[in-house]
N, C-alpha and C positions, 0 to 999 in steps of 0.2 A: 299239795300242788306247788310248782318249782317258779311260775311267774302267780301275779295277782290279775284280780279282772282292773283296776285305778291301778295308776301310779302311785309309790310313797311319794306324801309332800316335805319329805325331806332327802329325797334322793336331790342331787346339784343337777345327777346327770338327768333324770328325769323331768326339772324344774324347765332345763335349759330345753332342752326337745319341744317343750313344746310353748313356753318364747321363742322358739324361731318362727312355732307355726300360726296359733294367733297371737302374735305380736305383742303380745301382757308379761309385766311382771303377774309370777306364781307364789304365791303363799308360801313362808315352810311350817305356818305353823299346821297342825291335827285339825283334823276337823273335830266336828260335839253330837255325841248324841243329841236324839229326838228332848229329852227327858236335861239335859243341861243346855240344848237353845231353848228351853221354857223358864227358864233361870230368870232374874231377873236381870235386865239389861246393864246394869253397871256389874253386873259381875264378868258379862259375857264381851259385848257388848256389841250381842243382836239384835238390831232396830226393828227391822224388815226376815220376812221369811215367804221364797216363793216354794208349795205344796205340787208339785206336781201326778195327778192317776194313783193317789195314797191316800190314805187316811188314812194315820196315825191315831187321829181320839175313841176311834174303834175299839183298841187292843191296847192302851194304854187308862184304862179307867182311874180315873177323876183330875185327869190332867185338863188346864186350861192354856189358851191362844192368847190369854188376857196380857201378859209378859210382856205382849212383843206389839210394839205401835204398830205397824204395819203388816199385814198379814195376804196375798194372795193364793186361789188355789185355785190351779188350770184342771180342768179334769169334766166329763162329763157325765157325773149322776151326784143329786141332789145328798150329800154324803154329811155327813156329821161333821167333818172337819169345812166344809165350800160353806156351811149353816156357820159358819163362830167365821170365816173369814172377810177383812173389808175388802177386796176384791173377791171374784168370779170368772172368772175367764176363760169360758167353754173349747175345751177336746175334744173329739170329732168322736165320736162309736168306735166299738169294739170293729164294728164291718166295715166304717171310714177310716181304716189305720190302714199307713204307709209306712213302710221301715220293714226292721229286724227286731225278731222275740227269745231271748235263751229259757228252751223247756229246763225241762227238772233234770231231762238226760244229758244234760248239755249238748243240746245242738242247734245251729245259729237258725231261725227259721224266717224265710223273707215272707215281709208280710205284705199284703195285694189287695187295693179298696177293692171290697163290692158292691160298694154306692157311696155318692157323692158324702159330706159335713151340710146337714142339714143348719139352717139359719145362719149363726153368727159363727159356727164350727167352724174351728179352725185347727189345722195339725198340729201337734201335740211344739213338734220343733218349731215350726214356724213364728212361733208365742214364742218361746224361748227366744231365739236371732229376735225375732220383734223387739222386744225387752230389753236382750242387751243393748243394741244399738238403739234407745233412746236413754239408760243409762248413762252411757256411751258420750253421747250428746250435753244429756244435763251437769252432769261430773264432766266432762271434757278432762276424758282421758287420753284423748291421741285415736288414732288409726288404731281400730282392732279388726284380727283379721275371723272376724265369724257373721258374713252376711254368705250365707248359706244360699244354697238356690236348690234345694233335694235334699232327700232323704241319703242319696243315694253316695251324695256327696258329702253329707254326717258320716254317713259307714266308710266309706272309704279312707275317710280322715283317720281312723278306732280304730281298724285295720292296719294300719299305720304305726301309728305311740300309743296301741295298749298291744301286749306283749301274747294275749290269750288269740287275736283277736285277729295275728295276725292276716290267715285264710278267707277271710270270712269277709271282701267284699263282694261289694255286688256284680260283679263280673262271676265271683266264681257259686253266686245263689240265683241266679238267671234263671239258669235249665229247672227250675227249685229241687233240687238236691238238699238234704238236710244236714250241713255242715255241722259237727263234731267243733268243739273249741281246743284247735290248739290240736286233734285228735287226742281226745281227753273223755271217749265215750268209755257208757258201760259196757265193760270187760266180765262178768256173768251178777245174780244172780241174791244172794246171802240173805238169807235170814236173822233177825238180830237182835239175841235177849234183850230184854230192859228191867234193869234193877230197882223194884222200889218200895226192897219190904224194909227198906230203913224208915219208912213215912210211917203214918200211921195206918194200922189195919181193919182200925172199926171195934175194937176192941174195944171202947170207954163210949160206943153205940156212933163214937162218925161213923161215916164212907171216905173214902179217900179216892176225888174225884180224877184224871183225864181229862184233857182234851186233845188235840190235831185237830192239823184241816183234814179237808172233805175231798172225796171225789165229786159230788153231786149236789151244793147246796155254790151257785151262785156268788158269786162275791159281789156285781154290786148291786142286787139283788139283795143282800143282808146287807151290806151298806149304807144302803135306807130300809132299811128294815120291812121288808116288803114278806107277806105273808109265805109268798106262796116263791123264798129262793128255792130249798127246795122239791121244786117238784116231786118228787119221784118219791118225795117221802122215808126218800134211807136212813138221811141222818139228822130227820126233826125227832126223837128222842131222848130219853133219855135213855143207855142200858143198864141193867142192873140186873140181876143175878137172880132162878125163883127164888131160892132159901130166905133170901134178904126180902122181895112181894110180898110173901107167902108172913114174914113178919107184920109191915106194915101192912097188911092187908088191902095189896093195890093189887088189882093188872091189869094189863095191856092197850093204855089210851089214855088211862086214869091221869089226871094232873094230880105231879108232887112238887111244893118248893123247896129248892135245893137255897140254905145258908150259913152263910159264916161272918160271923161280926153281923156288920148294919148290911154287909150285901145282898142278894136273894133273886135271886129269879123262878118262874115258873119252865116246867117243861113237858111233856108227855111223857110214860113208860113205855117200854118197851124192853121185856124179859127173854132173857134168856142167856142162854149157861155161855158166851162166850166170852161175858169180863164175871173175876173171880167174886164171888162173898165177898161182901165191904166195900168193891171197889163199884165205881160208875164212870159210862165214859157218854163225853158229849162234843160235839166235832168244837171246834173256838168260833165256828163265821153263824150258829146261833142266834138267830133272833137277834142283827147285829150284835154282832161279838160278848153278849153279855154272861158265860161263862168265864169271859176276865178281869170282872169283881172282884174275882176270887178268888186269884190265887197270887200270893207277893211274888214280886221282881226275881222269873227268871227259874221261878222255881216251876218244874215236870208235874206237882202236882198240888193238894186242896187237900186238908182236912177236910170234912161239912157236915152237916145236919140238915136233914132230910126228912121230912113230915105231909103226910098227904093233903093235899085243896091247896 
C-alpha cells in the first residue's frame, strides 16, 4: 500500500505534524514488539505498560509480565492478561462502545452505543485521555493537547494526521456509510493455495497441525476460557482425515490428546475429508488459545503427536 496506517517514527515531517497537533515532542526511536517489551527493563527501559483491549498472553505461550514493574490493562473482560496486571481499568462492553472500527475488508465503520456503560466502566478513549493528563501533571511535561471531549474529535484528528484515514472523519460516517480506507476496498475474491509440503507430512508417525482464526468462535468468550465460546459447535473440534481416524480407532466426538514436547491439549475429533491425511486443523481460539503453545514463533504449522483420550 502507498501509505501506512501509522506514521514512521523516523520521519521528521510526520513527527513535526504530530508535535504541532499534540504540543509534545515525539521520539524518533522505533517501537518494540511485545516480546521485546517483556525483556529485562535494564535492556529496554520499559518499566510500565498499558494494554488496551488486547490479550497478548493468549497467543504468546510462556510469556510472563513479571519483568515489567507496573502493568495496567484496559478491558471489558477478565482475560489472562488482565488477571496478571497490577491494575485493571474497566472499559465498556462491545454494545456500549462509541467511535469507529476497521473491518477485515478495509472499511471504517461507525460504532454507535446501544447500551449505557455498566458500573465503573468508561469509554476506552476517555480512560486513555485521563491517564495521559495525570501523567502530564505527575511528570510536569507542560501542556499537551490531549483533552478530547468526544470520540468524534479523536477520529477527526486521525483523519488529519493519518493519510489512510483522510476520508474517514465523522462527517463522512454519520450517514452510516461504510467508508473504505482511502478507497482501498477489495476489488475481487481470489483463492490462494497454501504450500506446506516442506513441513513434516507425518511419514514418521507425527501429524502436521495447522491453525487459523475462525468465524464462529467468540474472542471474548475464548479469552476467559468459556466452554461455550463456540455456541454453534463449528470450530470446537480437531479436524482429522477419515484414514487417520481409522488408524487411531477414534470416532466423531472422541477426545484425543495433541502433544508437542512438554506441551499438550485435548480436543474432540471431527472426521472430515476437508483435511489431507496426516494433516490436522484447529482454530487458534480453541480453549483460550491452547494450540498456540505447540507452535514455534512465526511458524504456520507444527509437527505433533496424537493419541486417543
